[in-house]
C-alpha positions, -999 to 999 in steps of 0.1 A, spaced: 471 -515 -178 439 -514 -196 411 -497 -213 373 -499 -202 342 -491 -219 315 -481 -193 282 -483 -207 256 -463 -183 259 -429 -167 235 -433 -139 243 -435 -101 261 -469 -102 282 -459 -134 291 -427 -117 303 -444 -86 323 -470 -107 337 -443 -128 351 -425 -98 366 -457 -84 382 -465 -118 398 -430 -118 411 -438 -81 429 -466 -98 446 -451 -126 475 -476 -129 447 -503 -137 422 -482 -156 446 -461 -178 416 -449 -202 379 -453 -200 350 -444 -224 316 -435 -208 289 -443 -231 251 -437 -228 221 -428 -249 223 -393 -232 257 -382 -239 254 -351 -217 253 -373 -186 286 -388 -198 300 -353 -202 287 -343 -166 306 -373 -150 338 -365 -171 337 -330 -160 335 -339 -124 367 -358 -128 388 -333 -147 425 -336 -139 423 -373 -133 452 -396 -144 427 -417 -163 421 -406 -197 383 -403 -201 363 -405 -234 325 -401 -238 301 -413 -266 266 -414 -273 252 -449 -275 219 -470 -280 229 -501 -259 197 -517 -275 214 -518 -308 241 -547 -309 257 -531 -341 261 -496 -325 279 -513 -295 301 -532 -319 310 -502 -337 318 -482 -303 340 -513 -293 357 -515 -326 363 -477 -323 377 -473 -288 392 -510 -286 386 -516 -247 400 -546 -229 367 -548 -211 331 -538 -215 314 -528 -179 277 -531 -186 262 -507 -161 232 -498 -180 196 -515 -177 193 -553 -172 173 -553 -204 202 -546 -224 226 -574 -211 221 -598 -241 226 -570 -268 259 -561 -252 270 -597 -246 265 -603 -283 286 -572 -292 314 -586 -268 310 -620 -286 314 -605 -320 346 -584 -309 363 -608 -286 361 -584 -256 355 -594 -218 321 -586 -203 309 -576 -168 276 -567 -154 259 -562 -121 224 -577 -128 209 -606 -147 188 -601 -180 152 -591 -177 130 -593 -206 113 -558 -207 77 -573 -210 78 -600 -181 89 -594 -146 112 -625 -145 147 -628 -130 165 -658 -142 201 -664 -155 190 -688 -181 193 -663 -210 229 -654 -200 239 -688 -191 229 -699 -224 260 -679 -237 286 -703 -217 294 -725 -245 299 -693 -271 321 -674 -247 342 -704 -239 348 -712 -275 356 -676 -282 380 -675 -253 363 -644 -237 354 -639 -201 318 -627 -191 315 -619 -154 277 -619 -141 265 -600 -110 295 -580 -99 276 -557 -80 265 -562 -43 238 -583 -43 243 -599 -67 279 -597 -63 294 -594 -30 269 -614 -14 281 -642 -36 317 -635 -27 308 -637 11 294 -670 5 324 -684 -13 347 -670 12 328 -688 40 329 -719 20 363 -716 12 378 -706 48 351 -715 76 329 -747 62 331 -779 51 293 -778 41 271 -748 39 234 -759 48 216 -726 51 222 -689 39 201 -658 46 210 -628 27 198 -596 45 199 -562 26 189 -534 49 188 -498 41 183 -473 70 188 -443 50 163 -412 49 162 -393 19 130 -371 31 108 -377 2 74 -393 8 82 -418 -18 111 -426 -39 133 -456 -50 170 -458 -42 179 -472 -76 161 -474 -110 124 -470 -101 112 -494 -128 137 -523 -118 131 -516 -80 94 -518 -85 93 -548 -107 115 -566 -81 92 -558 -52 59 -566 -66 69 -600 -80 63 -633 -61 88 -641 -33 107 -672 -40 133 -693 -19 152 -725 -24 147 -755 2 157 -791 -2 162 -793 -37 133 -772 -50 119 -737 -51 92 -724 -27 70 -695 -40 53 -669 -20 31 -640 -26 48 -608 -27 62 -595 5 40 -619 25 71 -632 48 82 -607 73 106 -610 103 123 -584 124 161 -586 126 185 -567 147 212 -553 124 247 -541 136 248 -502 136 213 -498 123 191 -517 149 158 -537 147 142 -536 110 112 -553 95 127 -575 67 106 -592 40 114 -623 19 118 -616 -19 134 -634 -48 169 -623 -59 187 -637 -89 218 -646 -67 197 -673 -52 196 -691 -85 236 -692 -91 243 -698 -52 220 -727 -52 241 -743 -78 276 -734 -66 278 -737 -29 285 -773 -14 258 -790 5 232 -762 5 197 -769 18 180 -736 21 189 -699 9 166 -670 11 168 -632 3 155 -606 26 152 -567 23 140 -538 46 110 -516 38 95 -490 58 56 -491 65 56 -459 47 71 -470 15 50 -502 16 16 -481 20 27 -458 -10 36 -488 -30 4 -506 -23 -16 -475 -34 3 -472 -66 0 -510 -74 -39 -507 -66 -46 -481 -91 -24 -497 -117 7 -476 -117 31 -504 -113 19 -524 -143 42 -533 -172 12 -539 -196 9 -511 -221 -21 -490 -221 -35 -464 -244 -34 -426 -234 -42 -398 -257 -36 -420 -287 -3 -434 -275 8 -467 -259 24 -459 -226 36 -484 -198 24 -472 -166 54 -483 -146 77 -465 -170 54 -432 -166 58 -436 -129 95 -438 -131 95 -404 -153 76 -386 -124 97 -399 -94 127 -385 -81 157 -397 -99 179 -418 -77 210 -402 -87 195 -369 -71 191 -384 -36 228 -384 -27 228 -351 -10 196 -355 8 201 -392 22 212 -397 58 218 -431 77 234 -465 68 230 -496 50 237 -530 63 241 -559 37 255 -593 45 248 -632 49 239 -653 78 254 -687 72 249 -721 89 268 -752 82 293 -779 94 331 -776 98 350 -808 111 318 -824 119 304 -795 142 278 -770 137 290 -735 127 273 -703 120 289 -672 106 278 -636 96 297 -614 73 286 -581 65 293 -545 54 279 -512 68 279 -483 44 271 -447 55 253 -427 29 267 -390 38 304 -406 36 297 -420 3 282 -387 -11 314 -369 3 336 -391 -16 318 -397 -49 287 -379 -49 264 -406 -47 243 -422 -19 252 -458 -4 230 -478 -28 249 -467 -59 281 -469 -39 277 -504 -27 271 -514 -64 295 -493 -82 325 -503 -62 321 -540 -67 317 -534 -104 351 -517 -103 368 -544 -82 354 -571 -106 368 -553 -137 402 -547 -119 405 -584 -111 397 -592 -148 422 -566 -162 449 -581 -139 442 -616 -152 433 -626 -116 398 -635 -126 402 -647 -162 390 -680 -179 368 -682 -210 332 -687 -205 302 -672 -185 306 -670 -148 290 -659 -116 312 -642 -91 312 -671 -66 329 -693 -91 361 -674 -87 386 -673 -58 370 -648 -33 402 -639 -15 414 -612 -39 380 -594 -40 374 -596 -4 410 -581 2 400 -551 -25 367 -545 -6 386 -534 25 410 -512 4 383 -496 -19 356 -484 7 334 -515 16 352 -530 46 335 -561 60 329 -575 93 326 -610 108 305 -625 136 308 -662 146 278 -663 169 250 -642 150 213 -644 158 197 -669 131 166 -665 112 142 -692 118 
């Protein structure tokens, strides 16, 4: 049916590529491109014998002209940006220049500012619409599936949604004293930023991890959850009818937070350059280099994740509550695709979003967040592709 250029060769990209190869009628041909071509070749070799034809290429995704040249050479129908969020805009520029559809899993972040906003990518709306090109933003799990969950609830169960609490819980254990489950630089930038949530038409800011609750999650039990800011709050606050409050919560162990506080106190989480032995280095990037590679955690990680949305609103004039969530097992993910559940829960939705675009099910000119499309085909695909979801119509609510 189509050709996909997949930029990135980390854990998420590896999962998405495996899943593309499980759907060869849709993904007839793919090209894996990364700064380190050896990583691309390693993924290709794992999938030897696949019906999907796999190519590899060396690419500096910070260089728009290089991306344009690769697109012109490979001639893909879609570019799946599974690289760093710093590179979103250069890749979007390349897609505009070549008239090729675009997909990513996380919003653009300036390298020198820990700031999570869609304004830079939303500024491309008119350009993509005029070019007749589709850009799908945030087709991972959160952002991504969480937005689909909310759109599905809005379509089928509510006349108005008033409150959404997104809860992302990882009960996996990799055995290391300290490691991050996805890119350490992006992960730590998120966690050390101020919290933020939407309430009654405005944004409320909090100190980092200053709001804590305990929530009993299906299949993994009671966990400490901390309020954070996450980019899907920004788009859902605009796209969900009647919303009054929306928050995002994530679990962290005491051990993880203790290590993080020490690293922060000694300056290792800083993104301000310092001079070391005559060179400018960024402490957080150095820390990333010495921490375990998230892609290496798969064989070590045991336990489950639980990510979902607790929703309150009105249906036929009566209050209604709803909880929709997915539980994912780290070891089952590793057995299937060689990656832990954090990469799996992001890589699978990336493939699904691309599949719906290639099938012209999700296709219209412009820049869109996932909740702006019909959620039903995505929800159906989640059940078929390894991320089955469950529903509860009388969940415990978060105050």
